[in-house]
C-alpha positions as CSV (number, residue, x, y, z in Angstrom):
1,Q,133.6,66.4,15.1
2,V,135.2,69.8,15.1
3,Q,133.4,73.0,15.9
4,L,134.7,76.4,14.6
5,V,133.7,79.8,15.9
6,E,134.8,82.9,14.1
7,S,135.0,86.4,15.5
8,G,136.5,89.8,14.7
9,G,134.5,90.8,11.6
10,G,133.0,94.3,11.2
11,L,132.9,97.5,9.3
12,V,136.1,99.3,8.5
13,Q,137.2,102.0,6.2
14,A,139.4,101.3,3.2
15,G,143.1,101.2,4.3
16,G,142.2,100.0,7.8
17,S,142.9,96.8,9.6
18,L,140.9,93.9,11.2
19,R,141.9,90.8,12.9
20,L,139.8,87.7,12.6
21,S,140.0,84.8,15.1
22,C,138.8,81.2,14.8
23,A,138.5,79.1,17.9
24,A,138.4,75.4,17.3
25,S,137.1,72.7,19.6
26,G,136.5,69.0,19.4
27,S,138.6,66.2,17.9
28,M,141.6,68.3,16.7
29,S,144.2,65.6,16.6
30,R,143.8,64.8,12.9
31,I,143.4,68.3,11.7
32,N,146.5,69.2,9.8
33,E,145.4,72.4,8.1
34,M,143.4,75.4,9.1
35,G,142.5,78.4,7.0
36,W,140.3,81.2,5.9
37,Y,138.0,81.4,2.9
38,R,135.6,84.1,1.8
39,Q,132.5,84.4,-0.3
40,V,130.4,87.2,-1.8
41,P,126.9,86.7,-3.1
42,G,126.8,85.1,-6.5
43,K,130.4,83.9,-6.4
44,Q,132.1,80.7,-5.2
45,R,133.9,80.5,-1.9
46,E,137.5,81.3,-2.4
47,L,140.7,80.6,-0.6
48,V,142.2,83.5,1.4
49,A,145.0,81.8,3.4
50,V,145.8,78.5,5.0
51,V,148.4,77.3,7.5
52,T,149.5,73.8,8.3
53,R,150.2,72.4,11.7
54,S,153.9,72.8,11.0
55,G,153.4,76.5,10.2
56,S,153.6,76.5,6.4
57,T,151.4,79.1,4.8
58,N,149.7,79.7,1.5
59,Y,147.9,82.9,0.4
60,A,145.7,84.0,-2.4
61,D,147.5,86.4,-4.7
62,A,144.9,89.1,-4.0
63,V,145.9,89.3,-0.3
64,K,149.7,88.6,-0.4
65,G,151.6,91.3,1.4
66,R,148.4,92.5,3.2
67,F,147.1,89.6,5.1
68,T,148.9,87.3,7.6
69,I,147.6,84.0,8.9
70,S,148.9,82.5,12.1
71,R,148.1,79.6,14.3
72,D,148.3,78.9,18.0
73,N,148.3,75.1,18.3
74,A,148.1,75.2,22.1
75,K,144.9,77.3,21.9
76,N,143.5,75.6,18.8
77,T,143.1,79.1,17.3
78,V,143.9,80.5,14.0
79,Y,144.1,84.2,13.2
80,L,143.9,86.4,10.1
81,Q,145.5,89.8,10.4
82,M,144.1,91.9,7.6
83,N,145.9,95.2,6.8
84,S,145.4,97.8,4.0
85,L,141.9,96.6,3.4
86,K,140.2,97.3,0.2
87,S,136.5,97.4,-0.8
88,E,137.0,94.2,-2.8
89,D,137.9,92.4,0.5
90,T,134.2,92.8,1.6
91,A,132.9,89.3,2.1
92,L,131.7,86.7,4.5
93,Y,134.8,85.1,5.9
94,Y,134.7,81.4,6.9
95,C,137.1,79.5,9.0
96,N,138.1,76.0,7.8
97,A,139.7,73.0,9.4
98,R,140.8,70.1,7.2
99,I,141.9,66.5,7.5
100,S,143.8,66.3,4.3
101,A,144.3,62.6,4.3
102,F,140.5,62.0,4.2
103,N,139.5,65.1,2.3
104,V,137.3,66.1,5.3
105,D,136.4,69.8,5.8
106,Y,134.8,71.5,8.8
107,W,133.4,75.1,8.5
108,G,132.4,77.8,10.8
109,K,129.3,79.9,10.3
110,G,131.3,82.9,9.0
111,T,132.0,86.5,10.1
112,L,131.1,89.4,7.9
113,V,133.8,91.9,6.9
114,T,132.6,95.1,5.2
115,V,135.2,97.6,3.9
116,S,133.8,101.0,3.0
117,S,135.5,103.1,0.3
């Protein structure tokens, strides 16, 4: 089992920045990908950014150039630096850890990001 705890959400004005953190614990040896997803009421959860164990990254088009995902394998922590925030970035942000070979996903409880315009 893997446990994920997010932190760093909050209220910020449009144009501002926030940094989300996700601390992972448990059986991490088979986790090869970690990332961030977000969800607003009435919509499906969507990919924000993911990073593999080797450091390869993938971003949603909506956040490219504004968000940066990074991973500290020694600390089992993944970060999401969010700059130039927009009101449409308002959502509940979830941390994800994935064992790709078995299609197994672990999720945190989420951290709320609210961007005021």
